[in-house]
C-alpha positions in Angstrom: -8.1 0.5 -16.3 -5.3 -1.7 -17.5 -1.9 -1.1 -16.0 0.8 0.6 -18.0 3.7 -0.9 -16.1 6.8 -1.7 -18.2 7.3 -5.1 -19.8 10.6 -5.5 -17.9 10.5 -8.8 -16.0 12.2 -8.5 -12.5 13.4 -11.8 -11.2 12.5 -12.2 -7.5 15.3 -11.6 -5.1 16.4 -14.9 -3.5 16.6 -13.5 0.0 13.2 -11.9 -0.4 11.6 -15.2 -1.4 13.1 -16.8 1.7 11.7 -13.9 3.8 8.2 -14.9 2.8 6.6 -17.2 5.5 3.3 -18.5 6.7 3.6 -16.4 9.9 0.8 -13.8 9.9 2.0 -10.2 9.9 -1.4 -8.6 9.7 -4.6 -10.1 10.9 -8.2 -8.8 10.8 -10.7 -10.8 12.8 -14.4 -10.2 12.5 -13.9 -6.5 11.8 -17.0 -4.3 11.4 -17.2 -0.6 10.6 -20.1 1.8 10.1 -20.3 5.4 8.8 -23.6 6.3 10.4 -26.2 3.9 9.0 -23.8 2.7 6.3 -22.3 -0.6 7.1 -19.0 -0.3 5.2 -17.1 -3.3 6.5 -19.0 -6.5 7.3 -17.3 -9.2 9.4 -13.9 -8.9 7.6 -11.5 -11.8 8.3 -8.2 -11.5 6.6 -4.6 -12.6 7.2 -1.5 -11.2 5.4 1.8 -13.1 5.7 5.2 -11.6 6.0 6.5 -10.8 2.6 3.1 -11.2 0.9 1.8 -8.7 -1.6 -2.0 -8.5 -1.2 -4.0 -6.6 -3.8 -7.5 -5.5 -2.9 -9.9 -4.9 -5.8 -13.5 -3.9 -6.0 -16.0 -1.3 -7.2 -16.2 2.1 -5.7 -17.9 2.1 -2.4 -17.0 -1.6 -1.7 -15.1 -0.7 1.5 -11.6 -1.5 0.2 -10.0 1.9 1.1 -11.7 1.9 4.5 -10.3 -1.6 5.1 -6.8 -0.3 4.2 -7.2 2.7 6.5 -8.3 0.6 9.5 -5.0 -1.2 9.6 -3.1 1.8 11.1 -6.3 3.1 12.7 -6.8 6.1 10.5 -10.3 4.7 10.6 -11.4 3.2 14.0 -13.4 0.0 13.9 -16.7 -0.6 15.6 -16.0 -4.3 16.5 -13.5 -7.0 15.9 -9.7 -7.1 16.2 -6.7 -6.0 14.2 -3.3 -7.6 15.0 0.0 -6.3 13.7 3.0 -8.7 14.1 1.3 -10.4 17.0 0.2 -7.3 18.8 -3.3 -5.9 19.0 -3.7 -2.6 17.3 -3.5 0.2 20.0 -6.4 2.6 20.2 -4.4 5.8 21.0 -1.4 7.3 22.6 2.3 6.5 22.2 1.7 2.8 21.4 -0.4 3.8 18.4 2.3 6.3 17.3 4.9 3.6 17.6 2.9 1.2 15.5 2.2 3.8 12.8 5.9 4.1 12.5 6.0 0.5 11.5 3.0 0.6 9.1 3.9 2.9 6.1 1.1 4.4 4.1 0.9 5.9 0.6 -2.2 7.9 -0.2 -4.0 8.8 -3.4 -2.9 12.5 -2.9 0.7 12.6 -2.1 0.4 14.4 1.2 3.9 15.9 1.1 4.6 19.0 3.2 4.5 21.8 0.6 6.7 24.1 2.6 9.6 21.6 2.9 12.1 20.4 0.4 11.9 16.8 -0.9 14.8 15.7 1.3 13.3 17.4 4.3 10.0 15.6 3.6 11.8 12.2 3.7 14.0 13.0 6.8 11.4 14.6 9.0 9.8 11.4 10.5 13.1 9.5 11.0 14.5 12.5 12.9 11.4 13.2 15.0 10.2 9.7 15.7 13.3 7.5 15.3 15.6 10.3 16.6 18.1 9.8 13.8 20.8 12.4 13.4 20.4 14.8 10.5 23.5 13.4 8.8 22.3 9.8 9.0 18.7 10.7 8.1 19.9 12.7 5.1 22.2 9.8 3.9 19.3 7.3 4.2 16.9 9.8 2.4 19.3 10.2 -0.5 19.7 6.4 -0.8 15.9 6.0 -0.9 15.3 8.8 -3.3 17.9 7.3 -5.6 16.1 3.9 -5.3 12.9 5.5 -6.6 14.6 7.6 -9.2 14.3 11.1 -7.9 17.6 11.8 -6.1 18.2 14.7 -8.4 15.1 16.3 -7.1 16.1 16.3 -3.5 16.6 20.1 -3.1 13.4 21.0 -4.9 10.0 21.8 -3.4 7.0 19.4 -4.0 5.2 21.8 -6.3 8.3 21.7 -8.6 7.8 18.0 -9.2 5.4 16.1 -11.4 2.7 14.0 -9.8 4.5 10.8 -10.5 7.7 12.2 -9.0 5.8 13.3 -5.9 4.2 9.9 -5.4 7.7 8.3 -5.6 8.9 10.7 -3.0 5.9 9.7 -0.8 7.0 6.0 -1.2 10.5 6.9 -0.2 9.2 8.9 2.8 7.3 5.8 4.0 10.3 3.5 3.4 12.5 5.8 5.5 10.8 4.6 8.6 11.7 1.0 7.7 8.1 -0.2 8.0 7.1 -3.8 8.5 4.2 -3.4 6.1 3.3 -0.8 3.4 -0.3 0.2 2.7 -1.1 1.8 -0.7 -4.5 3.4 -1.0 -5.1 3.8 -4.8 -1.6 5.4 -5.2 -2.0 6.0 -9.0 -5.6 7.3 -9.1 -4.6 11.0 -9.0 -1.9 10.7 -11.6 -2.0 11.5 -15.3 -1.9 8.3 -17.4 1.7 8.8 -18.6 2.9 9.0 -14.9 1.2 5.8 -13.7 3.9 3.4 -14.9 6.8 5.1 -13.2 5.0 4.6 -9.8 3.9 1.1 -10.5 7.4 0.1 -11.5 8.7 1.2 -8.1 5.9 -0.8 -6.4 6.7 -3.9 -8.5 10.4 -3.6 -7.5 9.4 -3.3 -3.8 7.3 -6.4 -4.2 10.2 -8.4 -5.6 12.4 -7.2 -2.8 10.0 -8.9 -0.3 8.2 -5.9 1.2 4.9 -6.9 2.7 2.3 -4.8 0.8 -1.4 -4.3 1.0 -2.5 -2.4 -2.2 -5.9 -1.0 -3.0 -5.9 -0.3 -6.8 -7.7 -0.6 -10.1 -4.5 -1.4 -11.9 -5.1 -4.9 -13.2 -1.6 -5.2 -14.7 0.0 -4.6 -11.3 -2.3 -7.1 -9.7 -1.4 -9.8 -12.3 2.3 -9.1 -12.1 3.1 -8.4 -8.5 0.3 -9.8 -6.3 0.7 -13.1 -4.4 -3.0 -12.9 -3.6 -6.0 -10.9 -4.9 -8.9 -10.0 -2.6 -12.2 -8.9 -4.3 -14.6 -6.8 -2.2 -18.1 -5.7 -2.8 -20.7 -4.2 -0.4 -18.3 -4.2 2.5 -17.5 -7.9 2.3 -14.8 -10.1 1.0 -16.5 -11.9 -1.9 -13.6 -13.8 -3.4 -9.9 -14.3 -3.1 -7.1 -16.3 -4.7 -3.9 -16.1 -6.7 -3.9 -13.7 -9.6 -4.3 -16.7 -12.0 -7.3 -18.0 -10.0 -9.0 -14.6 -9.8 -8.5 -13.4 -13.3 -8.7 -16.7 -15.2 -11.0 -18.8 -13.0 -13.3 -16.3 -11.3 -16.0 -18.2 -9.4 -18.6 -15.5 -8.2 -21.0 -13.7 -10.5 -20.2 -10.4 -8.7 -16.5 -10.7 -9.5 -17.2 -11.7 -13.1 -19.3 -8.6 -13.5 -16.6 -6.4 -12.1 -13.9 -7.9 -14.3 -16.1 -7.7 -17.4 -16.6 -3.9 -16.8 -13.1 -2.9 -15.8 -11.2 -5.0 -18.4 -13.4 -3.7 -21.2 -12.0 -0.1 -20.8 
């Protein structure tokens, strides 16, 4: 599927560019994961720098979503090590809760609380986890909702919003915790085609602001425009990685060439 993001070119923010560094923010070292007899992640070694936008591509069943979900331990690993900002990923308890507050995640399905208003969805975690006052949390929520273009929907319930609007609220909700890194697990796959661009535009803007992002997607346009690096997975392994230009224009492996040939033909 080819991305439908707008043709508007967003110039990188100077401060955001300066924020990028070679210091690793996320590290996966020899990570393995099984689901029963299925070996879904095979000796994964990956480093993501602060301010980097990493896009993970691959066919269905390649392990890319599982890899994304291990980074905040929504999926436990069988062996190896995951390090976030210099600290090993906790297994459970308050330390894991604290880390999850610093690792935002946006899912395929929006996972908003259906019985709470949009503004309450965004303020809930900052109030409960960060212990922000209602007034401060609401002010921050309205700022974030405005930044993703849905401030006028703040009083509504999730069911009253389109899928694209709900996903933008989900992004604002994650940003409300001021995360160090944002994980996106195929954030546009549940959207109607005409709603995809409005979510991708928000993600492109985040990328240009310097947010560290790990994005599992099939949106090739987003990968070309926003990624600093593209990782291609197949059969639970990292098969190839490089800049968007290197991956799309100078693919080196037969498996990646086969994948691109199929997906770009649609």
